[in-house]
C-alpha positions as CSV (number, residue, x, y, z in Angstrom):
1,M,-35.5,5.7,68.6
2,A,-34.4,8.0,65.9
3,T,-36.5,8.6,62.9
4,R,-35.1,9.3,59.5
5,T,-36.9,11.7,57.3
6,K,-36.2,12.1,53.6
7,A,-36.0,15.5,52.2
8,K,-38.2,15.7,49.1
9,K,-36.6,17.2,46.1
10,S,-38.9,19.2,44.0
11,K,-38.3,18.4,40.4
12,K,-40.3,19.9,37.6
13,T,-41.2,17.3,35.2
14,S,-43.1,18.1,32.1
15,K,-45.6,15.7,30.6
16,K,-44.5,16.7,27.1
17,P,-40.8,16.5,26.1
18,S,-39.3,19.8,25.1
19,K,-38.1,20.3,21.5
20,T,-34.5,20.3,22.8
21,R,-35.0,16.9,24.5
22,A,-36.7,15.5,21.4
23,K,-33.8,16.7,19.2
24,A,-31.2,15.2,21.5
25,A,-33.0,11.9,21.6
26,S,-33.3,11.9,17.8
27,K,-29.6,12.6,17.4
28,T,-28.6,9.9,19.9
29,A,-30.8,7.3,18.1
30,T,-29.3,8.4,14.7
31,R,-25.8,8.0,16.1
32,R,-26.6,4.6,17.5
33,S,-28.1,3.3,14.3
34,A,-25.2,4.8,12.2
35,A,-22.6,3.2,14.6
36,K,-24.1,-0.3,14.2
37,P,-23.1,-0.7,10.5
38,A,-19.7,0.8,11.2
39,R,-19.2,-1.7,14.1
40,A,-20.5,-4.5,11.9
41,A,-18.1,-3.6,9.1
42,A,-15.2,-3.4,11.6
43,A,-16.1,-6.7,13.1
44,K,-16.3,-8.3,9.6
45,A,-12.9,-6.8,8.6
46,K,-11.4,-8.3,11.8
47,T,-12.8,-11.7,10.9
48,S,-12.0,-11.6,7.2
49,G,-8.3,-10.7,7.8
50,L,-5.9,-8.0,6.9
51,Q,-7.3,-5.3,4.6
52,L,-4.4,-3.6,2.7
53,T,-4.7,-0.8,0.1
54,E,-1.1,-0.7,-1.2
55,G,2.2,-2.4,-1.0
56,A,5.7,-1.1,-1.4
57,P,8.7,-3.4,-1.4
58,S,12.1,-2.2,-0.2
59,I,15.0,-3.9,-2.0
60,T,18.7,-3.8,-1.2
61,V,20.8,-3.5,-4.3
62,N,24.5,-3.9,-5.3
63,D,24.8,-0.6,-7.2
64,V,22.1,2.0,-6.4
65,A,23.0,4.4,-9.2
66,A,22.9,1.7,-11.9
67,T,19.6,0.4,-10.4
68,L,18.0,3.8,-10.4
69,A,19.1,4.3,-14.0
70,W,17.5,1.0,-15.0
71,Y,14.2,1.6,-13.1
72,C,13.9,5.1,-14.4
73,D,15.4,5.1,-17.9
74,V,14.4,1.6,-18.9
75,L,11.2,0.9,-17.1
76,G,9.9,4.5,-16.7
77,F,9.8,4.9,-12.9
78,A,10.2,8.4,-11.4
79,V,12.4,9.3,-8.4
80,K,10.1,10.7,-5.7
81,Q,12.8,11.1,-3.1
82,R,16.6,10.5,-3.0
83,W,18.5,9.6,0.1
84,E,22.0,10.8,0.5
85,H,24.5,10.6,3.4
86,E,27.5,12.9,3.4
87,G,27.0,13.5,-0.3
88,V,26.8,9.8,-1.2
89,L,23.6,8.4,-2.8
90,R,22.3,5.7,-0.4
91,G,18.8,5.0,-1.9
92,A,15.6,6.3,-3.3
93,E,11.8,6.1,-3.4
94,L,10.6,5.3,-6.9
95,K,7.1,5.6,-8.2
96,A,5.3,4.3,-11.3
97,G,1.6,4.9,-11.2
98,G,0.3,3.3,-8.0
99,V,3.5,1.3,-7.3
100,T,6.2,2.4,-5.0
101,V,9.6,0.7,-4.8
102,Y,12.2,1.6,-2.2
103,V,15.8,1.0,-3.3
104,G,18.7,1.0,-0.9
105,Q,22.4,0.5,-1.4
106,D,23.8,-2.7,0.2
107,D,26.2,-1.8,3.1
108,W,28.0,-5.1,2.5
109,K,27.8,-6.1,6.2
110,K,26.5,-9.5,5.2
111,G,29.3,-10.0,2.6
112,R,29.7,-8.9,-1.0
113,D,28.8,-12.3,-2.3
114,R,25.3,-12.3,-0.8
115,V,22.7,-13.3,-3.3
116,K,19.7,-10.9,-3.5
117,G,16.2,-11.6,-4.9
118,E,16.4,-15.3,-4.4
119,G,12.9,-16.8,-4.0
120,L,11.2,-13.4,-4.5
121,R,9.3,-12.1,-7.5
122,L,7.6,-8.7,-7.7
123,Y,4.2,-8.7,-9.5
124,W,3.0,-5.5,-11.1
125,Y,-0.3,-5.0,-12.8
126,T,-1.2,-2.4,-15.5
127,N,-3.9,-1.4,-17.8
128,Q,-1.4,-0.7,-20.5
129,N,-1.0,-2.9,-23.6
130,I,1.5,-5.5,-22.5
131,D,3.1,-6.1,-26.0
132,K,3.6,-2.3,-26.5
133,L,5.0,-1.9,-23.0
134,A,7.5,-4.8,-23.5
135,A,8.6,-3.4,-26.9
136,A,9.1,0.1,-25.3
137,I,11.3,-1.5,-22.5
138,K,13.4,-3.3,-25.1
139,S,13.7,-0.2,-27.2
140,R,15.2,1.6,-24.2
141,G,17.8,-1.1,-23.7
142,G,15.9,-3.5,-21.4
143,T,16.1,-7.3,-21.7
144,L,13.1,-9.4,-21.1
145,E,13.4,-12.6,-19.0
146,S,10.3,-13.8,-20.9
147,E,8.4,-12.4,-23.9
148,P,4.8,-11.4,-23.5
149,R,2.5,-14.4,-23.2
150,D,-1.0,-15.4,-22.2
151,E,-1.0,-17.2,-18.9
152,Y,-3.4,-17.6,-15.9
153,G,-6.0,-15.4,-17.6
154,A,-3.7,-12.5,-18.1
155,R,-1.0,-11.3,-20.6
156,S,2.4,-10.8,-19.0
157,F,6.2,-10.7,-19.4
158,G,9.2,-11.1,-17.1
159,L,12.2,-9.0,-16.3
160,V,15.2,-9.2,-14.0
161,D,16.6,-6.0,-12.5
162,P,20.4,-5.3,-12.4
163,T,20.7,-6.9,-8.9
164,G,18.7,-10.0,-9.8
165,Y,15.2,-9.3,-8.5
166,K,12.6,-11.0,-10.7
167,I,9.6,-9.0,-11.9
168,T,6.4,-9.9,-13.7
169,V,4.5,-7.2,-15.5
170,S,0.9,-8.3,-16.2
171,S,-2.3,-7.0,-17.6
172,E,-5.0,-6.5,-15.0
173,M,-7.6,-9.3,-15.0
């Protein structure tokens, strides 16, 4: 009958943990405790739904040059980027404060009589004085869809862009 023998491994074990081991254990414990709130926040975000920080609509327009002129000259947007193809303006990225709007020329593949902006309203919020802002837009040739009024706890007015997109500009609540 064969007998098995185990080879003994000699391992030095210290009764006191070294400073290096203590530091490593401390760092691991810190990482674990720091990860718990992060995981809890991530879990809460998953259960509470989508968490967005900005929005930027992209609209298709009938006349991109006229639309850019209206958004920039009448409303006060700035062109951040222009998109051209073979020397022809196709669209642009517009900015006004924290709001971005992408404007693209319609390619007419869905027909020239396609109605745009139906069932859509863009809501923009500002800290500016609504009455002064509306007056400035009118002084630059803009036409208001609705004059400034108090509604739903805010002061706002309405506009319609050259293609027919409806816009509400409102004071922040």
